C-alpha positions as CSV (number, residue, x, y, z in Angstrom):
1,X,0.0,0.0,0.0
2,X,1.4,3.3,-1.1
3,X,1.8,6.1,1.5
4,X,0.6,9.7,0.9
5,X,4.2,10.7,0.3
6,X,4.7,8.1,-2.4
7,X,1.5,9.1,-4.2
8,X,2.1,12.8,-3.9
9,X,5.6,12.4,-5.4
10,X,4.1,10.8,-8.5
11,X,1.6,13.7,-8.7
12,X,4.3,16.3,-8.2
13,X,6.3,14.9,-11.1
14,X,3.4,15.7,-13.5
15,X,3.4,19.3,-12.4
16,X,1.1,21.9,-10.8
17,X,-0.5,23.1,-14.0
18,X,-1.6,19.6,-15.0
19,X,-2.9,18.9,-11.5
20,X,-4.9,22.1,-11.4
21,X,-6.4,21.6,-14.9
22,X,-7.3,17.9,-14.3
23,X,-8.4,17.9,-10.6
24,X,-9.7,21.5,-10.4
25,X,-11.1,22.2,-13.8
26,X,-12.2,18.8,-15.2
27,X,-12.9,16.8,-12.0
28,X,-14.5,19.6,-9.9
29,X,-15.5,22.6,-12.0
30,X,-17.1,20.8,-14.9
31,X,-19.1,18.3,-12.9
32,X,-20.3,21.1,-10.5
33,X,-21.3,23.2,-13.5
34,X,-23.3,20.3,-15.0
35,X,-25.0,19.5,-11.7
36,X,-25.8,23.1,-10.9
37,X,-27.1,23.9,-14.4
38,X,-29.3,20.8,-14.3
39,X,-30.6,21.6,-10.9
40,X,-31.3,25.3,-11.7
41,X,-33.1,24.3,-15.0
42,X,-35.3,21.5,-13.6
43,X,-35.9,22.9,-10.1
44,X,-35.7,26.6,-10.7
45,X,-37.2,26.7,-14.2
46,X,-34.3,28.8,-15.6
47,X,-33.8,28.4,-19.3
48,X,-30.6,26.6,-20.4
49,X,-29.0,29.1,-22.7
50,X,-28.5,32.1,-20.3
51,X,-27.7,29.8,-17.5
52,X,-25.0,28.0,-19.4
53,X,-23.4,31.2,-20.6
54,X,-23.2,32.7,-17.2
55,X,-22.8,29.9,-14.7
56,X,-20.5,27.6,-16.5
57,X,-17.5,30.0,-16.7
58,X,-18.0,30.8,-13.1
59,X,-17.9,27.2,-12.0
60,X,-14.8,26.5,-14.2
61,X,-13.0,29.5,-12.7
62,X,-13.8,28.3,-9.2
63,X,-12.6,24.9,-10.3
64,X,-9.2,26.4,-11.2
65,X,-9.1,28.2,-7.8
66,X,-10.1,24.9,-6.0
67,X,-7.4,23.0,-7.9
68,X,-4.8,25.6,-7.0
69,X,-5.7,25.6,-3.3
70,X,-5.8,21.8,-3.2
71,X,-2.3,21.8,-4.7
72,X,-1.0,24.2,-2.0
73,X,-2.8,22.2,0.8
74,X,-1.4,18.9,-0.3
75,X,2.1,20.4,-0.9
76,X,2.1,21.8,2.6
77,X,1.0,18.4,4.0
78,X,3.7,16.7,2.1
79,X,6.4,19.1,3.3
80,X,5.3,18.8,6.9
81,X,5.5,15.0,6.8
82,X,8.8,14.8,5.0
């Protein structure tokens, strides 16, 4: 079983930009955008077009911010354990 340090070293080798884009943008921002848009459309009755134009870029931006902060958090955790 791999430890956190071993797993994080593999992630670190790929780089911060790749981590932020994959984990922040694609794995957090995009799914949150889809879920929020579907919820607002079906429960709130908001039309698709304006909602997608305005909310999707916001969720993708927050996904990038989330990915950056997760990188910093995990990097600090790694440095404290090492």
